[in-house]
C-alpha positions as CSV (number, residue, x, y, z in Angstrom):
1,M,27.8,-11.9,6.0
2,N,29.1,-11.8,2.4
3,L,28.2,-8.4,1.0
4,K,29.6,-9.4,-2.4
5,M,26.8,-11.9,-2.8
6,E,23.1,-11.5,-3.6
7,P,21.4,-9.2,-3.2
8,F,23.9,-6.4,-2.6
9,N,26.6,-7.7,-5.0
10,L,29.1,-5.1,-3.8
11,T,32.5,-4.5,-5.3
12,N,35.7,-4.6,-3.3
13,K,35.7,-0.8,-3.2
14,E,32.1,-0.7,-2.0
15,V,32.8,-3.2,0.7
16,E,35.7,-1.1,1.8
17,W,33.5,1.9,2.0
18,V,31.0,0.0,4.2
19,E,33.8,-1.2,6.6
20,N,35.6,2.1,6.7
21,T,32.4,4.0,7.4
22,L,31.3,1.5,10.1
23,N,34.7,1.6,11.8
24,K,34.6,5.4,12.0
25,M,31.1,5.5,13.4
26,T,30.5,6.3,17.1
27,L,28.1,4.1,19.1
28,E,25.6,6.9,19.0
29,E,25.8,7.0,15.2
30,K,25.4,3.2,14.9
31,I,22.3,3.4,17.1
32,G,20.9,6.3,15.0
33,Q,21.4,4.5,11.6
34,L,18.9,1.9,12.8
35,F,16.0,4.4,12.7
36,C,13.8,5.6,9.8
37,P,11.4,8.1,11.4
38,I,8.5,9.8,9.7
39,G,8.7,13.5,9.2
40,Y,5.9,15.8,10.3
41,S,7.2,19.2,9.2
42,T,9.5,20.6,6.5
43,N,10.8,23.3,8.8
44,P,14.6,23.2,8.7
45,E,14.9,23.5,12.5
46,Y,12.7,20.5,12.9
47,L,14.6,18.5,10.2
48,N,17.9,19.3,11.9
49,S,16.4,17.9,15.2
50,L,15.8,14.6,13.4
51,L,19.3,14.6,11.8
52,N,20.9,15.1,15.3
53,F,19.9,11.5,16.0
54,H,22.1,10.3,13.1
55,I,19.1,8.6,11.4
56,G,19.6,6.1,8.6
57,G,16.5,7.1,6.6
58,L,13.6,9.6,6.6
59,F,10.0,9.0,5.4
60,F,7.5,11.7,4.5
61,R,3.9,11.2,3.4
62,D,2.9,12.7,0.1
63,G,3.2,16.5,-0.1
64,V,3.5,19.1,-2.9
65,G,6.3,17.9,-5.2
66,E,8.5,20.9,-5.0
67,E,8.2,21.1,-1.3
68,M,9.2,17.5,-1.0
69,Y,12.1,18.0,-3.4
70,N,13.4,20.9,-1.3
71,T,13.0,18.9,1.9
72,F,14.9,15.9,0.7
73,S,17.6,18.2,-0.7
74,F,18.0,19.8,2.7
75,V,18.3,16.5,4.7
76,Q,20.7,14.9,2.2
77,K,22.9,18.0,2.2
78,H,23.0,18.0,6.0
79,S,23.4,14.3,6.7
80,K,26.9,12.8,7.2
81,I,25.9,9.4,5.8
82,P,23.5,9.5,2.8
83,L,19.9,8.8,3.7
84,L,17.5,6.3,2.6
85,I,14.4,8.2,1.5
86,P,11.4,5.9,1.2
87,S,7.8,6.4,0.0
88,N,4.6,4.5,-0.2
89,I,4.4,4.4,-3.9
90,E,2.1,1.5,-4.2
91,A,-0.3,3.0,-6.8
92,G,1.6,5.7,-8.7
93,G,3.6,8.9,-8.3
94,D,0.8,10.4,-6.2
95,G,2.1,8.3,-3.3
96,A,5.2,10.5,-3.2
97,A,3.7,13.9,-4.3
98,I,0.1,15.0,-4.4
99,D,0.8,16.4,-7.8
100,G,2.0,13.1,-9.0
101,T,0.2,10.6,-11.3
102,P,-2.5,8.5,-9.7
103,F,-1.8,5.5,-11.9
104,G,-4.1,2.9,-10.3
105,K,-4.1,0.3,-7.6
106,Q,-2.2,-3.0,-7.9
107,M,-5.5,-5.0,-8.3
108,A,-6.4,-2.9,-11.3
109,C,-3.2,-4.1,-12.9
110,A,-4.1,-7.7,-12.2
111,A,-7.7,-7.1,-13.5
112,A,-6.2,-5.8,-16.8
113,G,-4.6,-9.2,-17.2
114,D,-1.3,-8.0,-18.6
115,K,2.0,-7.8,-16.6
116,K,2.9,-4.7,-18.6
117,Y,0.6,-2.7,-16.3
118,A,2.5,-3.8,-13.2
119,Y,5.7,-2.7,-15.0
120,R,4.1,0.6,-15.9
121,L,3.0,1.0,-12.3
122,G,6.6,0.5,-11.3
123,Q,7.8,3.0,-13.9
124,V,5.4,5.8,-13.1
125,S,5.9,5.3,-9.3
126,S,9.7,5.2,-9.3
127,I,10.3,7.7,-12.0
128,E,8.2,10.4,-10.3
129,A,9.4,9.5,-6.9
130,A,13.1,9.6,-8.0
131,S,12.5,13.1,-9.4
132,L,11.9,14.2,-5.8
133,G,15.0,12.5,-4.4
134,I,13.2,9.4,-3.2
135,N,15.3,6.2,-3.5
136,W,13.3,3.5,-1.8
137,A,9.8,2.2,-2.5
138,F,7.7,0.7,0.3
139,A,6.3,-1.5,-2.4
140,P,5.3,-3.8,-4.0
141,V,2.6,-5.3,-1.8
142,V,2.9,-9.1,-2.1
143,D,0.1,-9.9,0.3
144,I,-2.4,-12.4,-1.1
145,D,-6.1,-11.5,-0.8
146,F,-7.6,-14.7,0.5
147,E,-9.8,-13.1,3.1
148,F,-12.4,-10.7,1.6
149,R,-13.2,-9.2,5.0
150,N,-9.6,-8.0,5.5
151,P,-9.9,-4.1,5.6
152,I,-6.4,-3.3,4.7
153,T,-5.4,-5.5,1.7
154,N,-7.9,-5.9,-1.1
155,V,-7.1,-3.4,-4.0
156,R,-3.6,-2.9,-2.7
157,T,-2.8,-6.5,-3.7
158,Y,-2.5,-8.2,-7.1
159,G,-5.4,-10.6,-6.1
160,N,-5.6,-14.1,-4.7
161,D,-3.5,-16.1,-7.1
162,P,0.1,-16.5,-5.8
163,K,1.5,-16.9,-9.3
164,V,-0.1,-13.6,-10.4
165,V,1.1,-11.9,-7.3
166,L,4.7,-13.0,-7.9
167,D,4.8,-12.3,-11.6
168,Y,3.3,-8.8,-11.3
169,A,5.4,-7.9,-8.2
170,K,8.5,-8.9,-10.1
171,E,7.5,-6.5,-12.9
172,Y,7.1,-3.6,-10.5
173,M,10.5,-4.4,-9.0
174,R,12.1,-4.6,-12.5
175,A,10.8,-1.1,-13.3
176,A,11.9,0.3,-10.0
177,H,15.4,-1.1,-10.3
178,E,15.7,0.4,-13.8
179,N,15.1,3.8,-12.3
180,N,17.5,3.4,-9.4
181,V,14.8,2.9,-6.8
182,E,15.0,0.0,-4.4
183,V,11.9,-1.9,-3.3
184,S,10.8,-3.2,0.1
185,V,8.6,-6.3,-0.4
186,K,5.8,-6.3,2.1
187,H,4.3,-7.4,4.5
188,F,6.2,-10.6,5.6
189,P,5.0,-13.2,6.5
190,G,1.9,-12.2,4.5
191,D,-1.3,-10.3,5.1
192,G,-4.7,-11.2,3.6
193,I,-5.4,-14.2,5.7
194,D,-6.8,-12.6,8.9
195,E,-9.8,-10.3,8.6
196,R,-8.2,-8.0,11.1
197,D,-5.7,-5.1,10.7
198,Q,-2.2,-5.2,12.1
199,H,-2.5,-1.5,12.8
200,L,-4.9,-2.4,15.6
201,L,-3.6,-5.7,16.9
202,T,-1.1,-8.5,16.1
203,S,-2.9,-10.2,13.2
204,V,-2.4,-13.9,12.4
205,N,-1.5,-15.7,9.3
206,H,-3.0,-19.1,10.3
207,L,-1.8,-21.1,7.3
208,S,-0.1,-24.5,7.9
209,I,3.5,-24.9,6.9
210,Q,2.6,-26.6,3.6
211,E,-0.1,-24.0,2.8
212,W,2.3,-21.2,3.5
213,D,5.1,-22.7,1.5
214,N,2.8,-23.1,-1.5
215,T,1.5,-19.6,-1.4
216,F,3.4,-16.8,0.4
217,G,6.6,-19.0,0.5
218,I,6.6,-19.2,-3.3
219,V,6.1,-15.4,-3.6
220,Y,8.8,-14.5,-1.1
221,E,11.3,-17.0,-2.5
222,G,10.6,-15.7,-6.0
223,M,11.1,-12.1,-5.1
224,I,14.4,-13.0,-3.2
225,K,15.7,-14.9,-6.2
226,S,14.8,-12.0,-8.5
227,G,16.9,-9.6,-6.5
228,A,14.8,-7.9,-3.8
229,K,17.2,-6.1,-1.5
230,T,14.8,-5.3,1.3
231,I,11.8,-6.9,2.9
232,M,9.3,-5.3,5.4
233,A,8.5,-7.4,8.4
234,G,4.8,-7.0,9.4
235,H,3.3,-7.2,12.8
236,I,1.8,-10.5,11.7
237,A,2.2,-13.8,13.5
238,L,2.7,-17.1,11.7
239,P,2.1,-19.7,14.4
240,A,2.8,-22.8,12.2
241,Y,6.4,-21.8,11.6
242,Q,6.8,-20.1,14.9
243,T,6.1,-23.4,16.7
244,Y,8.0,-25.4,14.2
245,F,11.2,-23.6,15.0
246,N,10.5,-23.1,18.7
247,K,8.2,-25.7,20.4
248,E,8.1,-23.5,23.5
249,D,6.2,-20.8,21.5
250,K,3.2,-23.0,21.1
251,D,0.0,-20.9,21.4
252,K,2.1,-17.7,21.5
253,I,1.1,-14.9,19.1
254,I,4.4,-13.2,18.2
255,P,4.6,-10.6,15.4
256,A,7.2,-11.3,12.7
257,S,8.8,-8.0,13.5
258,L,9.8,-9.4,16.9
259,S,10.3,-13.0,16.0
260,K,13.8,-14.5,15.7
261,E,12.2,-17.7,14.4
262,L,10.4,-16.0,11.5
263,L,13.2,-13.5,10.6
264,N,16.2,-15.7,11.1
265,N,15.1,-19.3,10.8
266,L,12.5,-18.8,8.1
267,L,13.5,-15.7,6.1
268,R,17.2,-15.8,6.4
269,D,18.0,-19.5,6.7
270,K,15.2,-21.3,4.8
271,L,14.5,-18.6,2.2
272,K,18.2,-17.5,1.9
273,F,17.5,-13.8,2.2
274,N,20.7,-11.9,2.8
275,G,19.2,-8.4,2.3
276,L,17.9,-5.7,4.7
277,I,14.9,-6.3,6.9
278,I,12.9,-3.3,8.0
279,S,10.1,-3.4,10.5
280,D,6.7,-2.1,9.5
281,A,5.7,1.1,11.3
282,T,6.3,0.5,15.0
283,P,3.5,2.7,16.4
284,M,1.1,0.1,15.1
285,V,-0.7,-1.7,17.9
286,G,0.4,-5.0,16.4
287,F,3.9,-4.1,17.5
288,A,3.4,-1.7,20.3
289,S,1.2,-4.0,22.4
290,A,3.4,-7.1,22.0
291,M,5.8,-6.1,24.9
292,P,6.8,-3.0,26.8
293,R,8.4,-0.5,24.4
294,N,11.7,-0.2,26.2
295,I,12.1,-3.9,25.5
296,S,10.5,-4.2,22.0
297,V,12.7,-1.4,20.5
298,P,16.0,-3.2,21.0
299,T,14.4,-6.6,20.7
300,A,13.2,-5.8,17.1
301,I,16.9,-5.4,16.0
302,E,18.2,-8.2,18.2
303,N,15.7,-10.7,16.7
304,G,16.3,-9.9,13.1
305,C,15.2,-6.4,11.9
306,D,17.9,-4.2,10.6
307,M,15.9,-1.0,10.5
308,F,13.2,0.4,12.8
309,L,10.4,2.2,11.1
310,F,8.7,5.2,12.7
311,N,8.4,6.0,16.4
312,K,6.1,6.9,19.1
313,D,8.7,9.5,20.0
314,L,12.1,9.4,18.3
315,E,14.1,10.7,21.3
316,E,12.5,8.1,23.6
317,D,12.9,5.2,21.2
318,Y,16.6,6.2,20.6
319,K,17.1,6.1,24.4
320,F,15.4,2.7,24.6
321,M,17.6,1.4,21.8
322,L,20.8,2.7,23.4
323,S,19.8,1.5,26.8
324,G,19.0,-1.9,25.3
325,Y,22.5,-2.1,23.9
326,K,24.1,-1.1,27.2
327,N,22.1,-3.7,29.2
328,G,22.6,-6.5,26.7
329,L,19.2,-6.7,25.1
330,L,20.8,-5.6,21.8
331,S,24.1,-7.4,21.2
332,E,27.2,-5.9,19.6
333,E,27.0,-8.6,16.9
334,R,23.5,-7.6,15.9
335,L,24.2,-3.9,16.1
336,L,27.1,-4.3,13.7
337,A,25.3,-6.7,11.4
338,A,22.3,-4.3,11.0
339,N,24.6,-1.4,10.3
340,R,26.5,-3.4,7.7
341,R,23.3,-4.2,5.9
342,I,22.1,-0.6,6.0
343,L,25.4,0.7,4.7
344,A,25.6,-2.1,2.1
345,L,22.1,-1.2,0.8
346,K,23.3,2.4,0.5
347,A,26.5,1.3,-1.3
348,S,24.6,-1.0,-3.6
349,M,22.4,2.0,-4.6
350,K,25.5,4.1,-5.1
351,L,24.4,6.7,-2.5
352,N,27.9,7.2,-1.2
353,E,29.2,7.9,-4.8
354,K,26.2,10.2,-5.4
355,Q,26.9,12.0,-2.2
356,T,30.5,12.6,-3.3
357,N,29.6,13.9,-6.7
358,G,26.6,15.9,-5.6
359,T,23.9,13.9,-7.4
360,L,21.9,12.5,-4.5
361,I,19.1,14.8,-5.5
362,P,18.5,15.2,-9.2
363,P,18.1,18.6,-11.0
364,I,14.8,20.4,-10.1
365,E,13.9,20.5,-13.7
366,G,13.1,16.8,-13.4
367,L,9.9,17.6,-11.5
368,N,8.2,18.1,-14.9
369,V,7.8,14.3,-15.0
370,L,5.1,14.6,-12.4
371,K,1.7,13.8,-14.0
372,C,3.4,14.0,-17.4
373,K,1.5,13.3,-20.6
374,K,2.8,9.7,-21.0
375,H,2.0,8.7,-17.5
376,I,-1.6,10.1,-17.8
377,E,-2.0,8.2,-21.0
378,W,-0.9,5.0,-19.3
379,A,-3.3,5.6,-16.4
380,I,-6.2,6.0,-18.8
381,Q,-5.2,2.8,-20.6
382,L,-5.1,0.9,-17.3
383,A,-8.6,2.3,-16.4
384,D,-9.9,1.1,-19.8
385,Q,-8.4,-2.4,-19.5
386,S,-9.2,-3.0,-15.8
387,I,-12.8,-2.0,-15.1
388,T,-14.8,-5.1,-14.6
389,L,-18.4,-5.8,-15.2
390,V,-19.1,-8.4,-12.4
391,K,-22.7,-8.9,-13.3
392,D,-25.7,-7.4,-15.1
393,T,-28.4,-10.0,-14.6
394,Q,-31.1,-7.4,-15.2
395,N,-29.7,-6.6,-18.7
396,L,-29.7,-2.9,-17.8
397,L,-26.5,-1.8,-19.6
398,P,-25.9,0.3,-21.6
399,I,-27.9,3.2,-20.2
400,N,-28.8,6.5,-22.0
401,S,-30.4,9.7,-20.9
402,D,-33.4,9.3,-23.1
403,R,-34.6,6.3,-21.1
404,Y,-33.1,7.2,-17.7
405,K,-33.2,11.0,-17.6
406,N,-33.3,11.5,-13.8
407,V,-30.5,9.8,-11.9
408,L,-30.1,9.7,-8.1
409,L,-26.4,9.6,-7.4
410,E,-25.2,8.3,-4.1
411,V,-21.6,8.2,-3.1
412,I,-20.9,5.7,-0.3
413,G,-18.0,6.3,2.0
414,D,-16.7,8.9,4.3
415,F,-13.4,10.0,2.9
416,D,-11.6,13.2,1.9
417,S,-11.9,12.2,-1.8
418,N,-15.8,12.0,-1.6
419,E,-16.3,15.6,-2.8
420,R,-14.0,15.1,-5.8
421,V,-15.7,11.8,-6.7
422,I,-19.2,13.4,-6.5
423,K,-18.3,16.4,-8.6
424,K,-16.5,14.3,-11.2
425,T,-19.2,11.6,-11.5
426,K,-21.9,14.2,-11.7
427,L,-20.0,16.2,-14.4
428,E,-19.4,13.1,-16.6
429,L,-23.1,12.0,-16.4
430,E,-24.4,15.5,-17.1
431,K,-22.2,15.7,-20.2
432,S,-24.3,12.9,-21.6
433,G,-27.6,14.6,-20.9
434,F,-28.5,13.1,-17.5
435,N,-30.2,15.1,-14.8
436,V,-28.2,14.2,-11.8
437,I,-29.8,14.6,-8.3
438,L,-27.3,14.2,-5.4
439,Y,-28.6,12.2,-2.5
440,E,-29.2,14.2,0.7
441,K,-29.7,12.6,4.1
442,E,-33.3,12.4,5.2
443,N,-34.6,14.1,8.3
444,F,-37.9,14.3,10.2
445,N,-38.7,17.8,8.8
446,N,-38.5,16.8,5.1
447,G,-40.2,13.4,5.3
448,V,-39.3,10.3,3.3
449,D,-40.2,8.9,-0.2
450,N,-42.8,6.2,-0.7
451,V,-42.8,4.1,-3.9
452,R,-44.8,6.6,-5.9
453,D,-42.6,9.5,-4.9
454,L,-39.5,7.6,-5.8
455,K,-40.7,6.6,-9.2
456,E,-41.8,10.1,-10.0
457,K,-38.4,11.6,-9.0
458,Y,-35.9,9.1,-10.3
459,D,-35.5,6.8,-13.3
460,L,-32.3,5.3,-12.2
461,V,-30.1,5.1,-9.0
462,I,-26.3,4.9,-9.3
463,Y,-24.2,4.1,-6.2
464,M,-20.5,4.9,-6.3
465,G,-18.8,2.9,-3.6
466,N,-15.8,5.0,-2.4
467,V,-15.0,3.0,0.6
468,E,-11.2,3.2,0.3
469,N,-9.1,0.7,2.2
470,A,-7.5,2.6,5.0
471,S,-5.5,1.6,8.0
472,N,-6.8,1.6,11.5
473,K,-10.2,0.4,10.6
474,T,-11.9,-2.8,11.8
475,T,-13.9,-3.2,8.6
476,N,-14.0,-1.9,5.1
477,R,-17.7,-2.5,4.4
478,I,-20.6,-0.2,3.7
479,N,-22.1,1.8,6.5
480,W,-25.6,2.8,5.5
481,Y,-27.5,5.9,6.6
482,T,-30.7,3.9,7.1
483,F,-33.0,6.5,8.8
484,W,-34.6,3.5,10.5
485,G,-35.2,1.8,7.2
486,Q,-37.1,4.8,5.8
487,G,-34.3,6.6,3.9
488,N,-33.1,6.3,0.3
489,N,-29.4,5.6,1.1
490,I,-30.0,1.9,1.5
491,P,-31.3,0.2,-1.7
492,W,-34.8,-0.8,-0.5
493,F,-36.0,0.2,-3.9
494,A,-34.0,-2.3,-5.9
495,G,-37.2,-4.0,-7.1
496,E,-38.9,-0.7,-8.0
497,I,-36.4,1.1,-10.3
498,P,-33.1,0.1,-11.9
499,V,-30.0,0.4,-9.7
500,I,-26.3,0.2,-10.6
501,F,-23.5,-0.2,-8.0
502,I,-20.0,0.9,-9.0
503,S,-17.1,0.2,-6.6
504,L,-14.2,2.6,-6.9
505,A,-12.3,0.7,-4.1
506,N,-13.2,-2.4,-2.2
507,P,-14.1,-5.1,-4.8
508,Y,-16.2,-7.1,-2.4
509,H,-19.2,-4.7,-1.9
510,L,-21.5,-7.1,-3.6
511,F,-21.5,-9.0,-0.3
512,D,-23.6,-6.2,1.2
513,V,-25.7,-5.4,-1.9
514,P,-26.9,-8.7,-3.2
515,M,-30.2,-7.1,-4.2
516,I,-28.4,-4.9,-6.8
517,K,-28.3,-6.8,-10.2
518,T,-25.8,-4.6,-12.0
519,Y,-22.4,-4.4,-10.2
520,I,-19.0,-3.1,-11.5
521,N,-15.6,-3.1,-9.9
522,A,-13.3,-0.2,-10.9
523,Y,-10.6,-0.7,-8.2
524,S,-9.4,3.0,-8.1
525,N,-11.1,6.3,-7.6
526,N,-8.9,8.6,-9.7
527,D,-10.6,10.9,-12.3
528,Y,-9.4,8.7,-15.2
529,V,-11.3,5.7,-13.8
530,I,-14.4,7.8,-13.2
531,E,-14.4,9.1,-16.8
532,M,-13.8,5.6,-18.1
533,V,-16.5,3.8,-16.0
534,V,-19.1,6.3,-17.2
535,K,-18.1,5.6,-20.8
536,K,-18.6,1.9,-20.2
537,V,-22.0,2.1,-18.6
538,L,-23.1,4.3,-21.5
539,G,-21.8,1.7,-24.0
540,D,-19.1,3.9,-25.4
541,S,-16.4,1.5,-24.3
542,D,-16.5,-2.3,-23.7
543,F,-15.8,-3.8,-20.3
544,K,-12.4,-5.5,-20.6
545,G,-11.4,-6.3,-17.0
546,N,-11.3,-9.7,-15.3
547,N,-11.8,-10.7,-11.7
548,P,-8.5,-11.1,-9.9
549,I,-10.4,-12.1,-6.8
550,D,-13.8,-13.7,-6.2
551,P,-16.2,-10.7,-6.0
552,F,-19.0,-13.1,-5.0
553,C,-17.2,-13.9,-1.8
554,G,-17.9,-17.6,-2.2
555,R,-21.6,-17.0,-2.0
556,K,-23.6,-18.5,-4.9
557,E,-26.6,-16.3,-4.3
558,L,-24.6,-13.2,-5.1
559,K,-24.2,-14.3,-8.7
560,Y,-27.9,-13.7,-9.6
C-alpha cells in the first residue's frame, strides 16, 4: 500500500505520522478505529461512552446547528486521534443541520440541465456542514435510476444517464474538496437496478459484466480517477462479477459489503481504487441477514471494508470484532491495512495538523453561513430551472382564480413534512385569489359527493404528491384513501373537472395517475420549490426543466 499515491497523496511527514500513530496504538485502539457509530444523544456522558471504544468516526443525523457544533467540538476535544465526522449531505446543508439550506435533490440538478447546479449543491452542502465541524460527506449518490419502482433511489440520483451521473457527481466532489470535506461515493456496486431496498434485504444488481462496465463501471472508474478518497460499499449483490471472480459463488447472493471478490478483485484490482472503503449502515437487513453477526462483523473488514458503519449495539459489535481478530476471522494484515487507510484519510484531510493547532472545529461565528442569503438565492434558482412540465395534454395551464376559483387541494403522502407542504401550498394559492379547500377523508356520517356535488363545490383539483423516498419501505408509490371507491382522494373525477398532479418527490407518479392530463415533476418539497411551482402553474414563470429519467415509465399510454 503506497500512501504517497492517489488518492491520499501523502507527504513523507504525513506517512510518518500514520506509521508512528499506528505503531503506538494498542490492539483495542486499532479495533476501535474501524467503527463509525451513529450517535443518539448529545449528552456528554453518552458521548464519552462512545469515545471509550476508541472509535474512528461519529455520525449524527441532522439536528439544530449550534447543538451539532457543540457536540462535534466536544468529541473532537476528547478524542485521542481526530475523528471523521460524516453527514448525509446529499441535498443541501439541511442534511447536517435542520436550520441549514434545503438546496434541492440531485435529480433537480440534472433536470436543470447545467452542471453548475451540482457544483452549487456541493458548495452549499459542504460549506454549511464544515461550519459545524463535519468533514466527510456521505455523498454524492452515483446510483443510476434504471428501475422506476425502486423506492430508495429516484430523486436522490442524477437520473438514468451514466454520463450525466458521472459529470454531475464530479462537480459535487470538486466543490466538497474545495471546502475541505471528503466525499464517500455510494452505493457500490450500484443501486437503481433492483426494485427492492437494501435496508430490507440484500438487493441485486443483475447487470451482466459488459452492462455493468458500460454503466456503473464508467461512473466508479471516473470518480476514482477524479480523486475520490472513499467509497461506500452497499449491501447489494453483483452476481455477474461475483461468479466471474469465484465460480464457486454461482447462484449465491453476497452483498458487496461482505464480498472479497467485489471489494478486492473488482474495486481494488480492476478499478485501481486505493482509498478507504466504508460499509453502508450495518443494521440494514441486507447486511444483517447475510450471516450471523459475530461472523459478519469481522468478515466485513477481512473481505475488504476498512470502516464499519453503525451498529446494532456498539459494545457487542466491538466484542465481535475483537473476538474475530483473536480467532482468526480478522487477520493482522487486514486490521493493519484498514487502520492505515483510516489514518491516511485523516492525514490527507490534515486532521492531525488541525488537532495540533486547535482548528478541527471552526469558530462558532461560522454558523451564520447556515441558510445564508446566497445559498437561498441559489436554491430558488435551482427550483426555477428544474421544475418540469411532463405533460399538459388538456391545455389547462396557465390557471387563474377568475376561472378556477374553488380549488380542492389534496396532499398525497404520510410524512412529517405534510403539514408544512399543505400550509405553504395553500398560502401561495390564496395569495393569487384562489379559495382553497383542503381534502378531508370521507366517513359514513358525512356521506360522499356525486358528480353534481363535486362540480358545485370545486372548479379545479390539485394533487401535491409528497411521497418522499425513504428507507425501509417496499414501495414509494401512492396509497389512496379510496373509501371503497366513493371518496374524493382517488381521481375518479378526472373526466368531470380539471385536475393537476404536482410531484414534489417521486418523479414516477404518472404511472399511478394516467387519467390526469396535466402532470409536473418538481423533485424537491422545500418551500422554494412550492413557491416556484405555483408561479409556473399560474403562468408567472416558464417551465424550464428537462426529464432526467423517463417519467412515462416506458408506457406509451401515459403520454396522452
